[in-house]
C-alpha positions as CSV (number, residue, x, y, z in Angstrom):
1,M,-17.9,-12.0,29.8
2,A,-17.5,-15.6,31.0
3,S,-14.2,-16.6,32.5
4,G,-13.6,-19.1,29.8
5,S,-14.0,-16.5,27.1
6,V,-11.7,-14.1,28.9
7,A,-9.0,-16.8,29.2
8,E,-9.4,-17.7,25.5
9,C,-9.1,-14.0,24.5
10,L,-6.0,-13.6,26.6
11,Q,-4.4,-16.7,25.1
12,Q,-5.2,-15.6,21.5
13,E,-3.8,-12.1,22.0
14,T,-0.6,-13.5,23.4
15,T,-0.1,-16.3,20.8
16,C,2.2,-15.9,17.9
17,P,0.3,-16.4,14.6
18,V,3.3,-18.3,13.1
19,C,4.4,-20.8,15.7
20,L,1.0,-20.7,17.6
21,Q,2.9,-20.6,20.9
22,Y,3.1,-17.9,23.5
23,F,5.1,-14.9,22.2
24,A,8.9,-15.2,22.7
25,E,10.5,-11.8,22.1
26,P,7.5,-10.4,20.2
27,M,8.5,-7.9,17.5
28,M,6.1,-5.4,16.1
29,L,6.0,-4.7,12.3
30,D,5.0,-1.5,10.5
31,C,1.6,-3.1,9.8
32,G,0.9,-3.4,13.5
33,H,1.1,-7.2,13.8
34,N,3.4,-8.9,16.3
35,I,5.6,-12.0,15.5
36,C,8.2,-13.9,17.5
37,C,11.7,-12.7,16.7
38,A,12.8,-16.3,15.9
39,C,9.7,-16.8,13.6
40,L,10.6,-13.6,11.7
41,T,14.2,-14.8,11.3
42,R,13.0,-18.1,9.9
43,C,10.4,-16.4,7.6
44,W,12.7,-13.7,6.3
45,G,16.1,-15.5,6.3
46,A,18.8,-13.1,5.2
47,A,16.6,-10.9,3.1
48,E,17.0,-7.2,3.9
49,T,14.5,-5.7,1.4
50,N,11.0,-6.5,0.1
51,V,10.0,-8.5,3.2
52,S,6.4,-9.2,4.1
53,C,4.3,-9.7,7.3
54,P,3.7,-13.5,7.8
55,Q,0.2,-12.7,9.0
56,C,-1.3,-10.1,6.6
57,R,1.3,-10.4,3.8
58,E,1.9,-6.7,3.6
59,T,5.2,-6.0,1.9
60,F,7.8,-3.6,3.4
61,P,10.7,-2.1,1.3
62,Q,13.1,-2.5,4.2
63,R,13.6,-5.0,7.0
64,H,12.3,-3.1,10.0
65,M,10.9,-4.4,13.3
66,R,11.0,-3.2,16.9
67,P,10.6,-5.1,20.2
68,N,7.1,-4.9,21.8
69,R,8.1,-5.1,25.5
70,H,4.6,-4.3,26.7
71,L,3.2,-7.3,24.9
72,A,6.1,-9.5,26.2
73,N,5.2,-8.5,29.8
74,V,1.5,-9.2,29.2
75,T,2.4,-12.6,27.8
76,Q,4.4,-13.5,30.9
77,L,1.4,-12.6,33.1
78,V,-0.9,-14.7,31.0
79,K,1.5,-17.6,31.1
80,Q,1.6,-17.4,34.9
81,L,-2.2,-17.4,35.0
82,R,-2.6,-20.4,32.7
83,T,-1.9,-23.2,35.1
84,E,-3.0,-26.7,34.6
85,R,-6.7,-27.3,35.1
86,P,-7.3,-30.6,37.0
87,S,-10.6,-32.4,36.4
88,G,-13.5,-31.9,38.8
89,P,-14.5,-28.9,40.8
90,G,-12.2,-26.1,41.6
91,G,-12.8,-23.6,38.9
92,E,-11.1,-22.8,35.6
93,M,-7.7,-22.0,37.2
94,G,-7.7,-25.3,39.0
95,V,-6.7,-25.8,42.6
96,C,-3.7,-24.9,44.7
97,E,-1.2,-27.8,44.6
98,K,-0.2,-27.1,48.2
99,H,-3.6,-26.6,49.9
100,R,-6.0,-28.2,47.3
101,E,-8.2,-25.1,47.5
102,P,-9.6,-23.3,44.4
103,L,-7.3,-20.6,43.0
104,K,-9.6,-17.6,43.4
105,L,-7.1,-14.8,44.2
106,Y,-4.1,-13.2,42.5
107,C,-1.0,-12.0,44.3
108,E,0.4,-8.9,42.6
109,E,3.8,-9.1,44.3
110,D,4.5,-12.7,43.2
111,Q,2.3,-12.3,40.1
112,M,0.6,-15.7,40.5
113,P,-2.8,-17.1,41.4
114,I,-3.3,-18.2,44.9
115,C,-6.0,-19.7,47.1
116,V,-7.6,-18.2,50.3
117,V,-5.3,-20.3,52.5
118,C,-2.2,-19.0,50.6
119,D,-3.5,-15.5,51.2
120,R,-3.4,-16.0,55.0
121,S,-0.1,-17.8,54.9
122,R,3.2,-16.2,56.0
123,E,4.5,-16.5,52.4
124,H,1.9,-14.0,51.1
125,R,1.3,-12.0,54.2
126,G,1.2,-8.2,53.6
127,H,1.0,-8.8,49.8
128,S,-1.5,-6.9,47.6
129,V,-4.1,-9.6,46.6
130,L,-6.9,-9.2,44.2
131,P,-9.8,-11.4,43.3
132,L,-8.8,-13.5,40.3
133,E,-11.6,-12.2,38.2
134,E,-10.5,-8.6,38.9
135,A,-6.9,-9.5,38.0
136,V,-8.0,-11.1,34.8
137,E,-10.1,-8.0,33.9
138,G,-7.1,-5.9,34.6
139,F,-5.0,-8.0,32.3
140,K,-7.7,-7.8,29.7
141,E,-7.8,-4.0,30.0
142,Q,-4.0,-3.9,29.5
143,I,-4.3,-6.0,26.4
144,Q,-7.2,-3.9,25.1
145,N,-5.1,-0.8,25.7
146,Q,-2.2,-2.4,23.8
147,L,-4.6,-3.4,21.0
148,D,-5.9,0.1,20.8
149,H,-2.4,1.5,20.7
150,L,-1.3,-0.9,18.0
151,K,-4.4,-0.1,15.9
152,R,-3.6,3.6,16.2
153,V,0.0,2.9,15.2
154,K,-1.2,0.8,12.3
155,D,-3.6,3.5,11.1
156,L,-0.8,6.1,11.4
157,K,1.5,3.9,9.4
158,K,-1.2,3.4,6.7
159,R,-1.7,7.1,6.5
160,R,2.0,7.8,6.2
161,R,2.3,5.0,3.6
162,A,-0.5,6.6,1.6
163,Q,1.2,10.0,1.9
164,G,4.5,8.4,0.8
165,E,2.8,6.7,-2.2
166,Q,1.2,10.0,-3.2
167,A,4.5,11.9,-2.9
168,R,6.2,9.2,-4.9
169,A,3.6,9.4,-7.6
170,E,3.9,13.2,-7.8
171,L,7.7,13.2,-7.9
172,L,7.7,10.5,-10.6
173,S,5.2,12.5,-12.6
174,L,7.5,15.6,-12.2
175,T,10.6,13.7,-13.3
176,Q,8.7,12.2,-16.3
177,M,7.6,15.7,-17.3
178,E,11.1,16.9,-17.0
179,R,12.4,13.9,-19.0
180,E,9.9,14.6,-21.8
181,K,10.9,18.3,-21.7
182,I,14.6,17.5,-22.0
183,I,13.9,15.1,-24.9
184,W,11.8,17.6,-26.7
185,E,14.4,20.4,-26.3
186,F,17.2,18.2,-27.5
187,E,15.1,17.1,-30.5
188,Q,14.4,20.8,-31.3
189,L,18.1,21.6,-30.9
190,Y,19.0,18.6,-33.1
191,H,16.7,19.7,-35.9
192,S,18.0,23.3,-35.6
193,L,21.6,22.1,-35.8
194,K,20.7,19.9,-38.8
195,E,19.1,22.8,-40.6
196,H,22.1,25.0,-39.9
197,E,24.4,22.2,-41.1
198,Y,22.4,21.9,-44.4
199,R,22.7,25.7,-44.9
200,L,26.4,25.8,-44.2
201,L,27.0,22.8,-46.6
202,A,24.9,24.5,-49.3
203,R,27.0,27.6,-48.9
204,L,30.2,25.5,-49.2
205,E,28.8,23.9,-52.3
206,E,28.2,27.3,-53.9
207,L,31.7,28.5,-52.9
208,D,33.2,25.4,-54.4
209,L,31.4,26.0,-57.6
210,A,32.4,29.7,-57.7
211,I,36.1,28.7,-57.0
212,Y,36.0,26.1,-59.7
213,N,34.5,28.4,-62.3
214,S,36.9,31.2,-61.4
215,I,40.1,29.2,-61.5
216,N,38.9,27.1,-64.4
217,G,38.5,30.2,-66.5
218,A,42.1,31.3,-65.6
219,I,43.5,27.9,-66.4
220,T,41.7,27.9,-69.8
221,Q,43.2,31.3,-70.6
222,F,46.6,30.1,-69.6
223,S,46.2,27.0,-71.8
224,C,45.2,29.2,-74.8
225,N,48.2,31.5,-74.2
226,I,50.6,28.6,-73.9
227,S,49.2,27.1,-77.2
228,H,49.7,30.5,-78.9
229,L,53.2,30.9,-77.6
230,S,54.1,27.4,-78.7
231,S,52.9,28.3,-82.3
232,L,55.0,31.5,-82.3
233,I,58.1,29.7,-81.0
234,A,57.8,27.1,-83.7
235,Q,57.5,29.8,-86.4
236,L,60.6,31.6,-85.1
237,E,62.6,28.4,-84.8
238,E,61.6,27.7,-88.4
239,K,62.7,31.2,-89.6
240,Q,65.9,30.8,-87.6
241,Q,66.9,27.9,-89.9
242,Q,66.4,29.8,-93.1
243,P,69.4,31.0,-95.2
244,T,71.0,34.4,-94.3
245,R,69.6,36.3,-97.3
246,E,66.1,35.2,-96.6
247,L,66.6,35.7,-92.9
248,L,67.5,39.3,-93.4
249,Q,64.4,39.9,-95.5
250,V,62.2,38.7,-92.6
251,R,60.4,41.4,-90.9
252,L,59.7,40.4,-87.3
253,R,56.2,40.8,-86.0
254,A,55.4,42.9,-83.0
255,P,56.2,41.3,-79.6
256,F,53.7,38.8,-78.2
257,Q,51.0,40.4,-76.0
258,D,49.6,38.4,-73.2
259,G,45.8,38.4,-72.7
260,S,44.4,37.0,-75.9
261,C,44.6,33.8,-77.8
C-alpha cells in the first residue's frame, strides 16, 4: 500500500464522524461505532433513554457508552506522526526541523518520527528506532486489530439484540395468551353467575307467588268470618232491643263456629 494511502487510512480510522476531528475521549457504543465524548453529549443532551448512534442511527433503549482507551492511544500515535508536510522533496512526513533531513525513522521511546541525524544524536542514543514505514505498518496492524475486535463486538451485540428481541416476542406472546385466557375464564364465570342469578330470582318469584296465594287465602277466609260475625252481632243487638215478652220467646241459635262463612 502506498504511504499516502496508509496515512489516509490512519487518519480516517482516528477521526470522529461527527466533528471530523481526531478523536478526543472516544466512546464506543453498543453498535460498535466510536464517537467523541463531547460530541455524544451534544447529540444526546440530557436524554437517558431511546438515544441513537450519530453515525448509523441505531437506537438504544438506554444511554450506554464506554471509553475506548485503545483507540485513544492509537489516535495519539497517529497525531504524532501527522506532522506538517513542507513543499518540495523530503517525503510525506516532511523534514526534520532541526536537521532539515527527511523523517524516515520512528523513535519508539519518544513516539515521534526522526531523521537519520537525530538517530545518531545524543538525544535518541540507545533508543529503539524503526523505519518509518515499519512503524506505520505496525500502527496500521494495531488499528486493524482494533477494527476486527470492534466488528466482533458489534456482531456479538447484534446477536444478543436478536436474542433479546426473540425473547421479548415470546414473552409478550405468552402474556397475551394468558391475558386472553383470563378474559375467557372471567367471561365464563360471569355467564355462569348470571345464569345462577336468574335461577335464584326465578325461585324467589315462585316463592313470592306461593306466599301471596297462601296468605291471601287465609286473609279472604278471615274477611268472610268477620263479615259473618258482624251479621250475627247485628242480629243479636236487634233482638236485645225487643220487649221482654218477645225476648223470652227467642230461642238462641247454636254458638258461632269458626271455619265457614
